[in-house]
ROKOL-332517 format. One record per residue (C-alpha): residue number from 1; x, y, z. Coordinates in steps of 0.25 Angstrom, whole numbers, padded with zeros to 4 digits. Example, Ala and Ser with C-alpha at 12.3 -4.5 7.8 and 13.67 -1.06 7.14 Angstrom:
% ROKOL-332517
+-----+-------+-------+-------+
! num !  east ! north !    up !
+-----+-------+-------+-------+
!   1 !  0049 ! -0018 !  0031 !
!   2 !  0055 ! -0004 !  0029 !
+-----+-------+-------+-------+
***
This chain:
% ROKOL-332517
+-----+-------+-------+-------+
! num !  east ! north !    up !
+-----+-------+-------+-------+
!   1 ! -0063 ! -0024 ! -0162 !
!   2 ! -0064 ! -0013 ! -0151 !
!   3 ! -0055 ! -0014 ! -0139 !
!   4 ! -0060 ! -0015 ! -0125 !
!   5 ! -0052 ! -0003 ! -0122 !
!   6 ! -0058 !  0005 ! -0133 !
!   7 ! -0072 !  0001 ! -0129 !
!   8 ! -0069 !  0006 ! -0115 !
!   9 ! -0064 !  0019 ! -0120 !
!  10 ! -0076 !  0021 ! -0129 !
!  11 ! -0085 !  0018 ! -0117 !
!  12 ! -0078 !  0028 ! -0109 !
!  13 ! -0078 !  0039 ! -0119 !
!  14 ! -0093 !  0037 ! -0121 !
!  15 ! -0095 !  0038 ! -0106 !
!  16 ! -0087 !  0050 ! -0104 !
!  17 ! -0094 !  0057 ! -0115 !
!  18 ! -0107 !  0054 ! -0108 !
!  19 ! -0102 !  0059 ! -0095 !
!  20 ! -0098 !  0072 ! -0100 !
!  21 ! -0112 !  0075 ! -0103 !
!  22 ! -0119 !  0068 ! -0091 !
!  23 ! -0115 !  0058 ! -0080 !
!  24 ! -0120 !  0046 ! -0088 !
!  25 ! -0115 !  0034 ! -0079 !
!  26 ! -0120 !  0021 ! -0086 !
!  27 ! -0106 !  0014 ! -0087 !
!  28 ! -0095 !  0011 ! -0077 !
!  29 ! -0081 !  0016 ! -0078 !
!  30 ! -0073 !  0007 ! -0088 !
!  31 ! -0059 !  0001 ! -0087 !
!  32 ! -0047 !  0008 ! -0094 !
!  33 ! -0042 ! -0002 ! -0104 !
!  34 ! -0041 ! -0017 ! -0102 !
!  35 ! -0035 ! -0026 ! -0092 !
!  36 ! -0020 ! -0027 ! -0094 !
!  37 ! -0014 ! -0041 ! -0093 !
!  38 ! -0002 ! -0042 ! -0085 !
!  39 !  0007 ! -0054 ! -0086 !
!  40 !  0013 ! -0059 ! -0073 !
!  41 !  0028 ! -0060 ! -0073 !
!  42 !  0034 ! -0074 ! -0071 !
!  43 !  0037 ! -0078 ! -0057 !
!  44 !  0052 ! -0077 ! -0061 !
!  45 !  0050 ! -0063 ! -0066 !
!  46 !  0042 ! -0059 ! -0054 !
!  47 !  0053 ! -0064 ! -0045 !
!  48 !  0065 ! -0058 ! -0052 !
!  49 !  0057 ! -0044 ! -0052 !
!  50 !  0055 ! -0046 ! -0037 !
!  51 !  0070 ! -0049 ! -0035 !
!  52 !  0074 ! -0037 ! -0044 !
!  53 !  0065 ! -0028 ! -0036 !
!  54 !  0071 ! -0031 ! -0023 !
!  55 !  0085 ! -0030 ! -0029 !
!  56 !  0082 ! -0016 ! -0034 !
!  57 !  0077 ! -0012 ! -0020 !
!  58 !  0089 ! -0017 ! -0013 !
!  59 !  0100 ! -0013 ! -0023 !
!  60 !  0094 !  0001 ! -0026 !
!  61 !  0093 !  0009 ! -0013 !
!  62 !  0084 !  0021 ! -0013 !
!  63 !  0083 !  0034 ! -0005 !
!  64 !  0073 !  0032 !  0006 !
!  65 !  0060 !  0040 !  0008 !
!  66 !  0062 !  0055 !  0008 !
!  67 !  0057 !  0059 !  0022 !
!  68 !  0054 !  0073 !  0017 !
!  69 !  0044 !  0069 !  0006 !
!  70 !  0040 !  0055 !  0011 !
!  71 !  0043 !  0049 ! -0002 !
!  72 !  0044 !  0034 ! -0001 !
!  73 !  0054 !  0025 ! -0007 !
!  74 !  0047 !  0020 ! -0019 !
!  75 !  0047 !  0004 ! -0020 !
!  76 !  0057 !  0002 ! -0009 !
!  77 !  0050 ! -0009 ! -0002 !
!  78 !  0058 ! -0021 !  0000 !
!  79 !  0047 ! -0029 !  0007 !
!  80 !  0038 ! -0032 ! -0004 !
!  81 !  0050 ! -0033 ! -0014 !
!  82 !  0056 ! -0044 ! -0006 !
!  83 !  0042 ! -0050 ! -0004 !
!  84 !  0041 ! -0051 ! -0019 !
!  85 !  0054 ! -0057 ! -0020 !
!  86 !  0051 ! -0067 ! -0009 !
!  87 !  0039 ! -0071 ! -0016 !
!  88 !  0045 ! -0072 ! -0030 !
!  89 !  0059 ! -0078 ! -0027 !
!  90 !  0055 ! -0092 ! -0030 !
!  91 !  0054 ! -0089 ! -0045 !
!  92 !  0068 ! -0083 ! -0046 !
!  93 !  0080 ! -0090 ! -0052 !
!  94 !  0089 ! -0096 ! -0042 !
!  95 !  0100 ! -0086 ! -0043 !
!  96 !  0090 ! -0075 ! -0040 !
!  97 !  0083 ! -0082 ! -0029 !
!  98 !  0096 ! -0081 ! -0022 !
!  99 !  0096 ! -0066 ! -0023 !
! 100 !  0082 ! -0066 ! -0019 !
! 101 !  0085 ! -0074 ! -0006 !
! 102 !  0096 ! -0064 ! -0002 !
! 103 !  0087 ! -0052 ! -0004 !
! 104 !  0076 ! -0059 !  0005 !
! 105 !  0086 ! -0064 !  0015 !
! 106 !  0086 ! -0058 !  0029 !
! 107 !  0098 ! -0049 !  0033 !
! 108 !  0104 ! -0060 !  0041 !
! 109 !  0101 ! -0071 !  0032 !
! 110 !  0113 ! -0079 !  0026 !
! 111 !  0107 ! -0076 !  0012 !
! 112 !  0108 ! -0061 !  0014 !
! 113 !  0122 ! -0059 !  0009 !
! 114 !  0126 ! -0045 !  0010 !
! 115 !  0129 ! -0039 ! -0004 !
! 116 !  0133 ! -0024 ! -0007 !
! 117 !  0120 ! -0023 ! -0015 !
! 118 !  0107 ! -0031 ! -0016 !
! 119 !  0105 ! -0034 ! -0002 !
! 120 !  0095 ! -0030 !  0009 !
! 121 !  0099 ! -0030 !  0024 !
! 122 !  0110 ! -0040 !  0026 !
! 123 !  0117 ! -0043 !  0039 !
! 124 !  0129 ! -0051 !  0033 !
! 125 !  0139 ! -0055 !  0043 !
! 126 !  0135 ! -0046 !  0054 !
! 127 !  0129 ! -0053 !  0066 !
! 128 !  0113 ! -0052 !  0066 !
! 129 !  0107 ! -0048 !  0080 !
! 130 !  0093 ! -0051 !  0084 !
! 131 !  0083 ! -0047 !  0094 !
! 132 !  0069 ! -0053 !  0095 !
! 133 !  0056 ! -0052 !  0104 !
! 134 !  0043 ! -0060 !  0103 !
! 135 !  0039 ! -0053 !  0090 !
! 136 !  0051 ! -0050 !  0081 !
! 137 !  0066 ! -0051 !  0079 !
! 138 !  0075 ! -0040 !  0075 !
! 139 !  0089 ! -0043 !  0068 !
! 140 !  0101 ! -0033 !  0066 !
! 141 !  0116 ! -0032 !  0065 !
! 142 !  0125 ! -0022 !  0072 !
! 143 !  0135 ! -0020 !  0061 !
! 144 !  0136 ! -0018 !  0046 !
! 145 !  0126 ! -0011 !  0036 !
! 146 !  0114 ! -0016 !  0043 !
! 147 !  0118 ! -0012 !  0057 !
! 148 !  0108 ! -0006 !  0066 !
! 149 !  0110 !  0007 !  0075 !
! 150 !  0118 !  0004 !  0087 !
! 151 !  0110 !  0013 !  0096 !
! 152 !  0107 !  0006 !  0109 !
! 153 !  0103 !  0018 !  0119 !
! 154 !  0090 !  0014 !  0124 !
! 155 !  0078 !  0023 !  0122 !
! 156 !  0086 !  0035 !  0116 !
! 157 !  0092 !  0036 !  0102 !
! 158 !  0086 !  0033 !  0089 !
! 159 !  0080 !  0020 !  0093 !
! 160 !  0074 !  0017 !  0107 !
! 161 !  0078 !  0005 !  0114 !
! 162 !  0078 ! -0001 !  0128 !
! 163 !  0086 ! -0014 !  0128 !
! 164 !  0101 ! -0013 !  0130 !
! 165 !  0110 ! -0021 !  0120 !
! 166 !  0099 ! -0020 !  0109 !
! 167 !  0101 ! -0009 !  0099 !
! 168 !  0090 !  0001 !  0100 !
! 169 !  0087 !  0000 !  0085 !
! 170 !  0085 ! -0015 !  0086 !
! 171 !  0076 ! -0013 !  0099 !
! 172 !  0068 ! -0002 !  0092 !
! 173 !  0066 ! -0011 !  0080 !
! 174 !  0062 ! -0023 !  0088 !
! 175 !  0052 ! -0015 !  0096 !
! 176 !  0046 ! -0009 !  0084 !
! 177 !  0044 ! -0022 !  0077 !
! 178 !  0038 ! -0028 !  0089 !
! 179 !  0028 ! -0017 !  0090 !
! 180 !  0024 ! -0019 !  0076 !
! 181 !  0024 ! -0034 !  0076 !
! 182 !  0015 ! -0034 !  0089 !
! 183 !  0005 ! -0024 !  0083 !
! 184 !  0003 ! -0031 !  0070 !
! 185 !  0001 ! -0044 !  0078 !
! 186 ! -0009 ! -0038 !  0087 !
! 187 ! -0016 ! -0032 !  0076 !
! 188 ! -0019 ! -0046 !  0070 !
! 189 ! -0008 ! -0047 !  0059 !
! 190 ! -0001 ! -0060 !  0057 !
! 191 !  0014 ! -0060 !  0062 !
! 192 !  0024 ! -0062 !  0052 !
! 193 !  0026 ! -0076 !  0047 !
! 194 !  0037 ! -0084 !  0055 !
! 195 !  0050 ! -0085 !  0048 !
! 196 !  0054 ! -0097 !  0056 !
! 197 !  0068 ! -0096 !  0062 !
! 198 !  0073 ! -0086 !  0052 !
! 199 !  0079 ! -0074 !  0059 !
! 200 !  0081 ! -0083 !  0071 !
! 201 !  0067 ! -0084 !  0076 !
! 202 !  0052 ! -0085 !  0071 !
! 203 !  0050 ! -0070 !  0074 !
! 204 !  0049 ! -0059 !  0063 !
! 205 !  0063 ! -0054 !  0060 !
! 206 !  0067 ! -0039 !  0058 !
! 207 !  0081 ! -0036 !  0052 !
! 208 !  0088 ! -0023 !  0053 !
! 209 !  0096 ! -0019 !  0041 !
! 210 !  0101 ! -0007 !  0033 !
! 211 !  0089 ! -0007 !  0022 !
! 212 !  0087 !  0008 !  0024 !
! 213 !  0099 !  0011 !  0014 !
! 214 !  0091 !  0005 !  0003 !
! 215 !  0079 !  0013 !  0006 !
! 216 !  0072 !  0002 !  0013 !
! 217 !  0065 !  0004 !  0027 !
! 218 !  0063 ! -0011 !  0029 !
! 219 !  0057 ! -0023 !  0023 !
! 220 !  0051 ! -0037 !  0027 !
! 221 !  0052 ! -0049 !  0018 !
! 222 !  0053 ! -0064 !  0018 !
! 223 !  0065 ! -0073 !  0016 !
! 224 !  0056 ! -0084 !  0012 !
! 225 !  0052 ! -0089 ! -0002 !
! 226 !  0037 ! -0087 ! -0002 !
! 227 !  0027 ! -0089 ! -0013 !
! 228 !  0013 ! -0084 ! -0015 !
! 229 !  0004 ! -0078 ! -0005 !
! 230 !  0009 ! -0084 !  0008 !
! 231 !  0013 ! -0079 !  0022 !
! 232 !  0028 ! -0077 !  0023 !
! 233 !  0038 ! -0073 !  0034 !
! 234 !  0045 ! -0060 !  0034 !
! 235 !  0057 ! -0053 !  0040 !
! 236 !  0060 ! -0038 !  0040 !
! 237 !  0071 ! -0029 !  0039 !
! 238 !  0071 ! -0015 !  0044 !
! 239 !  0082 ! -0004 !  0042 !
! 240 !  0093 ! -0004 !  0052 !
! 241 !  0092 !  0011 !  0056 !
! 242 !  0081 !  0019 !  0047 !
! 243 !  0091 !  0030 !  0045 !
! 244 !  0089 !  0031 !  0030 !
! 245 !  0075 !  0036 !  0029 !
! 246 !  0073 !  0050 !  0035 !
! 247 !  0063 !  0046 !  0045 !
! 248 !  0065 !  0043 !  0060 !
! 249 !  0071 !  0029 !  0061 !
! 250 !  0062 !  0024 !  0071 !
! 251 !  0050 !  0028 !  0063 !
! 252 !  0056 !  0022 !  0050 !
! 253 !  0058 !  0009 !  0058 !
! 254 !  0044 !  0008 !  0064 !
! 255 !  0036 !  0010 !  0051 !
! 256 !  0045 !  0001 !  0043 !
! 257 !  0044 ! -0010 !  0053 !
! 258 !  0029 ! -0008 !  0054 !
! 259 !  0028 ! -0009 !  0038 !
! 260 !  0038 ! -0020 !  0036 !
! 261 !  0033 ! -0029 !  0047 !
! 262 !  0019 ! -0028 !  0042 !
! 263 !  0025 ! -0034 !  0029 !
! 264 !  0030 ! -0045 !  0037 !
! 265 !  0015 ! -0047 !  0042 !
! 266 !  0010 ! -0046 !  0028 !
! 267 !  0019 ! -0057 !  0024 !
! 268 !  0012 ! -0066 !  0035 !
! 269 ! -0001 ! -0064 !  0027 !
! 270 !  0004 ! -0064 !  0012 !
! 271 !  0018 ! -0061 !  0008 !
! 272 !  0014 ! -0059 ! -0006 !
! 273 !  0002 ! -0050 ! -0004 !
! 274 !  0000 ! -0038 ! -0013 !
! 275 !  0011 ! -0028 ! -0011 !
! 276 !  0003 ! -0015 ! -0010 !
! 277 ! -0005 ! -0020 !  0002 !
! 278 !  0007 ! -0025 !  0009 !
! 279 !  0014 ! -0011 !  0008 !
! 280 !  0001 ! -0003 !  0010 !
! 281 ! -0002 ! -0010 !  0023 !
! 282 !  0012 ! -0010 !  0028 !
! 283 !  0013 !  0005 !  0026 !
! 284 ! -0001 !  0006 !  0033 !
! 285 !  0004 ! -0001 !  0045 !
! 286 !  0016 !  0009 !  0047 !
! 287 !  0006 !  0020 !  0050 !
! 288 ! -0003 !  0011 !  0059 !
! 289 !  0009 !  0006 !  0067 !
! 290 !  0017 !  0020 !  0068 !
! 291 !  0006 !  0030 !  0066 !
! 292 !  0016 !  0042 !  0069 !
! 293 !  0027 !  0039 !  0059 !
! 294 !  0019 !  0040 !  0046 !
! 295 !  0030 !  0036 !  0036 !
! 296 !  0020 !  0030 !  0027 !
! 297 !  0014 !  0043 !  0024 !
! 298 !  0025 !  0045 !  0014 !
! 299 !  0018 !  0035 !  0005 !
! 300 !  0005 !  0041 !  0004 !
! 301 !  0008 !  0049 ! -0009 !
! 302 !  0010 !  0036 ! -0016 !
! 303 ! -0003 !  0029 ! -0012 !
! 304 ! -0018 !  0031 ! -0013 !
! 305 ! -0017 !  0044 ! -0005 !
! 306 ! -0008 !  0051 ! -0014 !
! 307 ! -0012 !  0043 ! -0027 !
! 308 ! -0027 !  0040 ! -0026 !
! 309 ! -0027 !  0035 ! -0040 !
! 310 ! -0017 !  0024 ! -0038 !
! 311 ! -0021 !  0010 ! -0035 !
! 312 ! -0022 !  0007 ! -0020 !
! 313 ! -0013 ! -0006 ! -0022 !
! 314 ! -0003 !  0001 ! -0032 !
! 315 !  0011 ! -0005 ! -0030 !
! 316 !  0022 ! -0001 ! -0040 !
! 317 !  0036 ! -0007 ! -0040 !
! 318 !  0042 !  0007 ! -0036 !
! 319 !  0030 !  0014 ! -0029 !
! 320 !  0025 !  0017 ! -0015 !
! 321 !  0011 !  0015 ! -0018 !
! 322 !  0007 !  0004 ! -0008 !
! 323 !  0014 !  0011 !  0003 !
! 324 !  0005 !  0023 !  0001 !
! 325 ! -0007 !  0014 !  0000 !
! 326 ! -0006 !  0012 !  0015 !
! 327 ! -0016 !  0024 !  0017 !
! 328 ! -0027 !  0015 !  0012 !
! 329 ! -0025 !  0006 !  0023 !
! 330 ! -0024 !  0018 !  0033 !
! 331 ! -0038 !  0022 !  0027 !
! 332 ! -0043 !  0008 !  0029 !
! 333 ! -0038 !  0008 !  0044 !
! 334 ! -0045 !  0021 !  0047 !
! 335 ! -0058 !  0017 !  0039 !
! 336 ! -0058 !  0004 !  0046 !
! 337 ! -0051 !  0007 !  0060 !
! 338 ! -0053 ! -0006 !  0067 !
! 339 ! -0039 ! -0011 !  0072 !
! 340 ! -0032 ! -0021 !  0081 !
! 341 ! -0019 ! -0017 !  0088 !
! 342 ! -0019 ! -0003 !  0082 !
! 343 ! -0019 ! -0009 !  0067 !
! 344 ! -0032 ! -0007 !  0059 !
! 345 ! -0038 ! -0021 !  0056 !
! 346 ! -0042 ! -0019 !  0042 !
! 347 ! -0027 ! -0021 !  0037 !
! 348 ! -0026 ! -0033 !  0045 !
! 349 ! -0039 ! -0038 !  0038 !
! 350 ! -0033 ! -0036 !  0025 !
! 351 ! -0020 ! -0044 !  0028 !
! 352 ! -0028 ! -0055 !  0033 !
! 353 ! -0035 ! -0056 !  0020 !
! 354 ! -0022 ! -0056 !  0013 !
! 355 ! -0016 ! -0067 !  0021 !
! 356 ! -0011 ! -0080 !  0015 !
! 357 ! -0017 ! -0089 !  0025 !
! 358 ! -0018 ! -0091 !  0040 !
! 359 ! -0028 ! -0089 !  0051 !
! 360 ! -0029 ! -0074 !  0050 !
! 361 ! -0030 ! -0073 !  0035 !
! 362 ! -0043 ! -0072 !  0028 !
! 363 ! -0039 ! -0074 !  0014 !
! 364 ! -0027 ! -0074 !  0005 !
! 365 ! -0031 ! -0062 ! -0004 !
! 366 ! -0024 ! -0051 ! -0011 !
! 367 ! -0023 ! -0037 ! -0006 !
! 368 ! -0036 ! -0031 ! -0012 !
! 369 ! -0044 ! -0043 ! -0009 !
! 370 ! -0039 ! -0042 !  0006 !
! 371 ! -0042 ! -0027 !  0006 !
! 372 ! -0056 ! -0030 !  0000 !
! 373 ! -0059 ! -0040 !  0010 !
! 374 ! -0055 ! -0032 !  0022 !
! 375 ! -0064 ! -0021 !  0017 !
! 376 ! -0076 ! -0030 !  0014 !
! 377 ! -0075 ! -0035 !  0028 !
! 378 ! -0077 ! -0020 !  0032 !
! 379 ! -0089 ! -0018 !  0023 !
! 380 ! -0082 ! -0010 !  0012 !
! 381 ! -0073 ! -0012 !  0000 !
! 382 ! -0060 ! -0007 ! -0007 !
! 383 ! -0068 !  0003 ! -0016 !
! 384 ! -0075 !  0010 ! -0005 !
! 385 ! -0063 !  0011 !  0004 !
! 386 ! -0054 !  0016 ! -0008 !
! 387 ! -0064 !  0027 ! -0011 !
! 388 ! -0065 !  0031 !  0004 !
! 389 ! -0050 !  0030 !  0005 !
! 390 ! -0048 !  0040 ! -0007 !
! 391 ! -0058 !  0050 ! -0001 !
! 392 ! -0050 !  0049 !  0013 !
! 393 ! -0037 !  0051 !  0005 !
! 394 ! -0043 !  0064 ! -0001 !
! 395 ! -0045 !  0069 !  0013 !
! 396 ! -0035 !  0062 !  0021 !
! 397 ! -0038 !  0069 !  0034 !
! 398 ! -0048 !  0058 !  0037 !
! 399 ! -0036 !  0049 !  0040 !
! 400 ! -0031 !  0049 !  0054 !
! 401 ! -0018 !  0055 !  0049 !
! 402 ! -0023 !  0061 !  0036 !
! 403 ! -0019 !  0075 !  0039 !
! 404 ! -0005 !  0070 !  0035 !
! 405 ! -0010 !  0064 !  0022 !
! 406 ! -0011 !  0072 !  0008 !
! 407 ! -0024 !  0071 !  0002 !
! 408 ! -0026 !  0062 ! -0010 !
! 409 ! -0027 !  0070 ! -0023 !
! 410 ! -0039 !  0072 ! -0031 !
! 411 ! -0037 !  0066 ! -0045 !
! 412 ! -0044 !  0078 ! -0052 !
! 413 ! -0051 !  0091 ! -0048 !
! 414 ! -0062 !  0098 ! -0056 !
! 415 ! -0068 !  0112 ! -0054 !
! 416 ! -0083 !  0114 ! -0058 !
! 417 ! -0087 !  0128 ! -0061 !
! 418 ! -0098 !  0135 ! -0069 !
! 419 ! -0089 !  0133 ! -0081 !
! 420 ! -0085 !  0119 ! -0079 !
! 421 ! -0096 !  0111 ! -0072 !
! 422 ! -0092 !  0097 ! -0077 !
! 423 ! -0079 !  0090 ! -0074 !
! 424 ! -0077 !  0075 ! -0076 !
! 425 ! -0067 !  0065 ! -0070 !
! 426 ! -0063 !  0054 ! -0080 !
! 427 ! -0052 !  0045 ! -0074 !
! 428 ! -0047 !  0031 ! -0072 !
! 429 ! -0043 !  0026 ! -0058 !
! 430 ! -0034 !  0014 ! -0055 !
! 431 ! -0040 !  0003 ! -0047 !
! 432 ! -0040 !  0005 ! -0032 !
! 433 ! -0038 !  0020 ! -0033 !
! 434 ! -0046 !  0033 ! -0032 !
! 435 ! -0047 !  0046 ! -0038 !
! 436 ! -0054 !  0059 ! -0033 !
! 437 ! -0060 !  0070 ! -0042 !
! 438 ! -0064 !  0083 ! -0037 !
! 439 ! -0074 !  0093 ! -0042 !
! 440 ! -0073 !  0107 ! -0036 !
! 441 ! -0084 !  0117 ! -0037 !
! 442 ! -0081 !  0130 ! -0044 !
! 443 ! -0088 !  0142 ! -0046 !
! 444 ! -0102 !  0140 ! -0053 !
! 445 ! -0101 !  0125 ! -0053 !
! 446 ! -0116 !  0123 ! -0050 !
! 447 ! -0123 !  0117 ! -0038 !
! 448 ! -0123 !  0102 ! -0042 !
! 449 ! -0112 !  0092 ! -0047 !
! 450 ! -0116 !  0079 ! -0053 !
! 451 ! -0106 !  0068 ! -0054 !
! 452 ! -0106 !  0056 ! -0063 !
! 453 ! -0098 !  0044 ! -0057 !
! 454 ! -0093 !  0033 ! -0066 !
! 455 ! -0082 !  0025 ! -0060 !
! 456 ! -0078 !  0011 ! -0059 !
! 457 ! -0089 !  0001 ! -0057 !
! 458 ! -0092 ! -0003 ! -0042 !
! 459 ! -0088 ! -0017 ! -0045 !
! 460 ! -0074 ! -0013 ! -0048 !
! 461 ! -0073 ! -0003 ! -0037 !
! 462 ! -0078 !  0010 ! -0042 !
! 463 ! -0082 !  0020 ! -0031 !
! 464 ! -0083 !  0035 ! -0029 !
! 465 ! -0084 !  0045 ! -0017 !
! 466 ! -0089 !  0059 ! -0018 !
! 467 ! -0083 !  0069 ! -0008 !
! 468 ! -0090 !  0083 ! -0007 !
! 469 ! -0083 !  0095 ! -0001 !
! 470 ! -0092 !  0107 !  0003 !
! 471 ! -0088 !  0120 !  0009 !
! 472 ! -0085 !  0119 !  0024 !
! 473 ! -0088 !  0104 !  0025 !
! 474 ! -0079 !  0092 !  0025 !
! 475 ! -0079 !  0084 !  0012 !
! 476 ! -0090 !  0073 !  0012 !
! 477 ! -0088 !  0060 !  0004 !
! 478 ! -0098 !  0050 ! -0002 !
! 479 ! -0096 !  0036 ! -0007 !
! 480 ! -0104 !  0035 ! -0020 !
! 481 ! -0114 !  0024 ! -0023 !
! 482 ! -0111 !  0020 ! -0038 !
! 483 ! -0118 !  0011 ! -0047 !
! 484 ! -0112 ! -0002 ! -0052 !
! 485 ! -0105 !  0005 ! -0063 !
! 486 ! -0098 !  0015 ! -0053 !
! 487 ! -0107 !  0026 ! -0058 !
! 488 ! -0116 !  0037 ! -0051 !
! 489 ! -0121 !  0051 ! -0054 !
! 490 ! -0123 !  0060 ! -0042 !
! 491 ! -0124 !  0075 ! -0039 !
! 492 ! -0120 !  0084 ! -0028 !
! 493 ! -0122 !  0098 ! -0024 !
! 494 ! -0111 !  0107 ! -0029 !
! 495 ! -0114 !  0121 ! -0024 !
! 496 ! -0105 !  0132 ! -0018 !
! 497 ! -0103 !  0124 ! -0005 !
! 498 ! -0096 !  0113 ! -0013 !
! 499 ! -0081 !  0114 ! -0014 !
! 500 ! -0078 !  0101 ! -0021 !
! 501 ! -0083 !  0086 ! -0024 !
! 502 ! -0073 !  0075 ! -0026 !
! 503 ! -0076 !  0061 ! -0032 !
! 504 ! -0067 !  0050 ! -0027 !
! 505 ! -0067 !  0038 ! -0037 !
! 506 ! -0061 !  0024 ! -0033 !
! 507 ! -0057 !  0013 ! -0042 !
! 508 ! -0058 !  0001 ! -0032 !
! 509 ! -0055 ! -0009 ! -0042 !
! 510 ! -0048 ! -0021 ! -0036 !
! 511 ! -0049 ! -0031 ! -0048 !
! 512 ! -0035 ! -0038 ! -0051 !
! 513 ! -0031 ! -0048 ! -0061 !
! 514 ! -0023 ! -0057 ! -0052 !
! 515 ! -0011 ! -0066 ! -0055 !
! 516 ! -0015 ! -0080 ! -0050 !
! 517 ! -0006 ! -0091 ! -0046 !
! 518 !  0007 ! -0084 ! -0046 !
! 519 !  0013 ! -0084 ! -0033 !
! 520 !  0024 ! -0074 ! -0036 !
! 521 !  0014 ! -0063 ! -0039 !
! 522 !  0006 ! -0055 ! -0029 !
! 523 ! -0009 ! -0058 ! -0029 !
! 524 ! -0016 ! -0048 ! -0038 !
! 525 ! -0006 ! -0038 ! -0041 !
! 526 ! -0008 ! -0040 ! -0056 !
! 527 ! -0015 ! -0030 ! -0065 !
! 528 ! -0028 ! -0024 ! -0060 !
! 529 ! -0040 ! -0028 ! -0069 !
! 530 ! -0043 ! -0014 ! -0071 !
! 531 ! -0032 ! -0003 ! -0068 !
! 532 ! -0041 !  0009 ! -0071 !
! 533 ! -0055 !  0013 ! -0074 !
! 534 ! -0060 !  0025 ! -0081 !
! 535 ! -0070 !  0033 ! -0072 !
! 536 ! -0078 !  0046 ! -0074 !
! 537 ! -0084 !  0056 ! -0064 !
! 538 ! -0092 !  0067 ! -0070 !
! 539 ! -0095 !  0080 ! -0063 !
! 540 ! -0105 !  0091 ! -0067 !
! 541 ! -0109 !  0103 ! -0059 !
! 542 ! -0122 !  0110 ! -0062 !
+-----+-------+-------+-------+
***
């Protein structure tokens, strides 16, 4: 019996043979292979893997980011690793639950015993000090490994201060955290969930500790046992001096505080939301809060700007992909610029849709559903915005700060001449990704070029944009109207005034096979229904 894969292969070969003669576009692009079945691990296996991940991060310090190259620390994110542990810890055997509780404990908690290895910030026997205002409390120690700088010279020195008797580093941290908390609240975001009297008050708690030696800028986590998609309280830990990272300590503290406190806010919507959107939007808000610091630019080569054929929601165990995906939310912020308290409202709209319940939530959905809903409310969809996003990334000068961005690469470039007048792009794209192909006009190429577009069907997010560059003119882009199968044939002038024509193809496929009824798994981070689709763009000059 002929296999499904063999039938697809035969169909594709016959299609390609026809396309090499003329752009015959009667069938849609087809899936490569079948749908792989992925068996979910047991709750205990998931929990033990989460514990092992946190232990590896804590016990195997890494070199911080290189300020000369901007290379990030791959996978060195404790916030989501600890989140995964908090959500899964109930499935651990008793002995390992004790270890998990110690790793999730606050620096001043009695459960946070100080060991030579396998610990995060731990105050031990050193007396904890605290200062609070109406928004946040900051905790620190003045002795031991986690001691903060002793500077207390007012406005001068490494950290500005005004209050006598309070270390300048603590005062600067409190001022920074207050600015962030107030801005997020005024923009309409939920406040972090109250932790009751933990930390000595119901306010969000920020602890200062020596996490920089482990290559960690900071983290937020919960010390509660949580299950499923619920709101949860959080506490945060920031480094005690930011002397290890090769960038200005004030800048490092500011962007880390903005990033990590946004995670605490995210926990108030859904502690167990999909990891990629948590990291991408937390990295996005760094730039919104501190526009002049730009530390998150170092992640752009690892996201869709540097890797356009990588899925927007990619998240590997040791990768920086979601941090680089912040540029998509920057694109949305500029494309839909309405804002409150200086923060674009589109990201707030997304998080309200992801919320697990409450007066401001519009539905407990997973990441792509929340994104789809926010775009639908603005009269558009993921496919269209991914397509225009890919075109912006090819010429990033359209961004407010785009002169500092490196353009996204073309996937392949062709030259058409009198000797070579036909050049076809045959390719597959992962879901939620893009590929741009360029046809340059060479000598004797002719005065017209005809394209045959055969991409994903419109029902699963197929789209294409044509961009034309003529001499002494800026490039112009047109979003193509395709038939239901994702097909179209069209021609353009290709005379001596034309320099090149690019076709940007998008796979806006958002289909997932979701794991249901398993509160230890994140919603819909299972195997995509179709991970790649075979697509064709033919080009013939005449």
